[in-house]
C-alpha positions in Angstrom: 0.2 -0.1 0.1 1.3 3.1 -0.9 2.4 5.6 2.2 2.5 2.9 4.1 6.2 2.4 6.4 8.0 -1.0 5.2 7.3 -3.8 7.4 10.5 -4.8 9.3 12.5 -8.1 8.3 13.7 -11.0 10.1 16.6 -9.5 11.5 14.5 -7.6 13.7 13.4 -10.5 15.9 15.1 -12.2 18.4 12.7 -15.4 19.4 11.2 -17.7 16.5 8.2 -19.8 17.0 6.7 -22.6 14.1 3.3 -22.2 14.0 1.2 -24.6 11.3 -1.3 -23.1 9.7 -4.7 -25.3 10.0 -7.5 -26.2 7.2 -9.9 -24.4 10.0 -7.9 -20.9 9.7 -8.9 -20.6 6.1 -11.8 -18.4 5.2 -14.2 -18.3 2.3 -11.7 -16.7 0.6 -9.4 -19.1 0.7 -6.3 -17.9 3.0 -6.0 -17.5 6.7 -8.6 -15.6 8.7 -7.5 -12.0 10.0 -8.6 -12.7 13.3 -6.1 -16.0 13.2 -3.0 -13.3 13.1 -3.7 -12.4 16.8 -4.3 -16.1 17.4 -0.3 -16.4 16.1 0.7 -13.7 18.2 -1.0 -15.1 21.4 0.6 -18.3 20.8 4.0 -17.1 19.6 4.6 -14.9 23.0 3.0 -17.4 25.8 4.5 -19.9 24.7 7.9 -18.3 24.7 6.9 -17.3 28.4 6.3 -20.5 29.3 9.5 -22.4 28.3 11.3 -19.5 30.0 9.8 -20.2 32.9 8.0 -16.7 33.2 4.4 -18.2 32.7 2.6 -20.9 34.5 -0.9 -20.6 32.6 -2.6 -23.1 34.9 -1.2 -22.1 38.3 0.9 -19.5 38.4 0.3 -16.1 40.2 0.9 -13.9 37.6 -1.1 -13.7 34.6 -0.6 -11.4 31.2 -4.0 -9.4 30.1 -3.7 -7.9 26.6 -4.3 -4.3 26.7 -3.8 -3.1 23.0 -2.7 -5.0 20.2 -2.3 -3.9 16.3 -1.9 -5.9 12.9 -0.5 -5.0 9.4 -1.1 -7.4 6.8 1.0 -7.3 3.9 0.0 -10.8 1.8 -1.8 -14.1 2.4 -1.0 -16.8 4.2 -2.8 -20.0 3.5 -3.3 -23.6 4.7 -0.9 -26.0 4.8 2.0 -23.2 5.0 4.0 -22.7 8.1 4.1 -19.9 10.1 7.0 -18.7 11.3 6.7 -15.8 14.4 9.4 -14.1 15.5 9.0 -12.1 18.4 11.2 -9.1 20.4 10.4 -6.8 23.3 10.5 -3.3 22.5 9.2 -2.1 25.9 9.6 -3.0 29.5 7.1 -1.0 31.7 6.8 -1.4 35.6 4.0 -4.0 34.8 3.6 -4.1 31.2 5.5 -5.4 28.0 5.3 -4.4 24.4 5.5 -7.4 22.2 6.5 -7.0 18.5 5.5 -9.9 16.4 6.5 -10.9 12.9 4.6 -13.6 10.7 6.7 -15.2 7.6 5.8 -17.9 5.9 8.8 -20.6 6.2 11.6 -19.0 3.9 10.1 -15.6 3.1 12.2 -12.7 4.1 9.5 -10.9 4.0 6.9 -10.7 6.4 3.3 -11.6 5.6 2.0 -9.1 9.1 3.4 -7.6 11.2 2.0 -6.6 14.5 2.2 -5.8 18.4 0.3 -6.4 21.3 0.8 -5.5 25.0 0.8 -7.5 28.2 -0.5 -6.0 31.8 0.8 -8.3 34.0 -1.3 -8.6 37.3 -2.3 -10.8 40.1 -4.4 -13.7 39.1 -6.6 -13.3 42.0 -7.2 -9.9 42.3 -6.4 -8.7 38.5 -4.1 -5.7 40.2 -0.8 -4.9 38.3 2.1 -6.9 39.6 5.7 -4.9 39.2 7.8 -7.3 37.1 11.0 -8.4 39.2 14.4 -9.1 38.0 14.0 -12.8 36.7 11.0 -11.3 34.2 13.3 -8.6 33.6 16.4 -10.2 32.7 14.9 -12.8 30.8 12.8 -10.4 28.9 15.9 -8.4 28.3 16.9 -11.8 26.1 14.5 -10.3 23.4 15.0 -6.8 23.8 16.0 -4.7 20.9 15.0 -1.8 18.7 13.9 -2.3 15.1 16.7 -2.5 12.4 15.9 -0.9 9.0 16.2 -3.7 6.4 
């Protein structure tokens, strides 16, 4: 689209997650429906958090609630393509984190879509914001970085 900022390439992302598309992801137009991209974002980030030992989705005292999200679509994805989701952290606040996510069809250098979402971390029981401790900050710093120009 004319006037739109260029999308970020692969080198802007610090961690990767393969995501298989499913037959049911395709819509009547023959490509993955737009709402599924948000599921890909959630899957990539939360799987990384679980793997790093930060998030216990069943019993942990802290949970992440999505406060803001956006997606820019560039090219279609369709079943049975595999998506490679790149993630990076662009901002760590007191109790919130902004994650950048790029969705790439396997082998492609240009993203099919890119977006972000902001998690606010809260106490599971009270739903009140919880400041991120040093463990969280140190692990999030592993994938923190400013977007570079390609």
